C-alpha angles and dihedrals in degrees: 000000000000121000147158104251123192107213093173143329108322092000106109114156132185105223151139113277136163119285107246119266107224128222123232090264095043137083130213107237124201104216112233100170133011129178128208109236122211087242091061091068098064088035092058101031109028117010106027129205134282095265141005141269097033137156110228127210129098104176105075146120137192150136128296111249100177137002133217124247092261099041121106107259090226087082094064107112093000122147107231148173120222131226101211100205112091108203124212088224088211108076121088097263090049092051087056092048093251094129093161088069096048111151096210105031131150123215135211111239098015109042100020133012117303144191107293088099142074091257138016135186111238129180113244091236090062095059126102117190115236118228121227111280096032107108130209093253091056091043091052086062096052091098099057090037090055094048088054091049092049090055092049094047094047091057092041099204117204133214112289099017117131108247124192125191114194116193123030104209116130094292093045093050092046090048091053090048091056094044090053092044089052089056101252110153107173094077127144124186131201115202141153109212136071090228090057091053092049092047093047091052091046090054089056105268112140107247089235089064094062119092116200101209090198090069106014136064103240096200094052090041095055093040091056091050096046099040087248095301097113130205127330090199124025123188112199106199099163107070099215127130093237094053094048090052088047091051089058094047093048098047117093130226111301091010130147126235120196116197109210106150118097106244116260092195144346112313123227129173125214115232094251090053091051091048089054090057091051099043098041090045091230121184113224116199134180138203138168106169144021143255119263114170102140086251119130083234097062126103097255094054089045087059096039090052091055092045091051091048092048090235092133131038110203094165090081086070093067112096101163134037124188136178115248088256093053097046091110085073089061093048089050092049092053095042097049097034090208091149137022119272144171121185113356112207137195116210132174111235092255096052102058108130 
């Protein structure tokens, strides 16, 4: 098969490689759509993966081409999404069904071969069947959408609370999409790109609720709009020291801060910021993944239900589509940032939808 194989840091090659041999509890998945995650850029170009050679890509969906000996035959030919985290099922969080906190997990696309290929081996337990009407492109975005939903549900905002989303990358935009879908209206967003403003407005945010941090003082801007009260719930989706400090400063007494952005560097807190957490009795939460338990109550089913009901339209996030062979153009686009982009997607010619 053809695949993008990472042989070392900044050494990604499109080449022929062996089609995966599946275990008895795995399926062979024909990849029909795969998205480039922002985390794939440092993984490929700067930090590397846990072993080489390795096929990156953890946001993907496809159709089951073959099933292992111990896999339910119902999966043959099924259209599916894929939860990329492979739990150990033995550690304490796993025994509690909190697989997103597994202590000894593997991960498709970073610790084992992922979806930037024609085929990938996937454990049966990591599959979620796609209902009619949900396309492969949408299903390839189940993972980032579920991460956004997990952050939202962990903070549990209630009607009337002032909600701030800082950082409008993919997760931040999906978070905004789900907050609006849930009926929240008192939402303010801090971004730093014209594309982000356009997307936020397209999703339904009033233009006056978008703060462009390049030209506006976010703290003064939010203070003016909340009568100095600040946020009840603040989602930090950037992962930089200055925006974490800003989150604390802009959150009002008794508020909740959800840290979502992957850290770009070490984090340190000035004394005054630390005092604000103590004296305002702030709750600081963190998340990096999503719940997938095969229960109707998990994050993935929450997203899938809204996709099936056409209550969300994530396809509008996709700005670039490339064939698998051309996917290096998508990587270059995201690395160089020479033009605006949302979600960058790889699609075989027969899977464009």
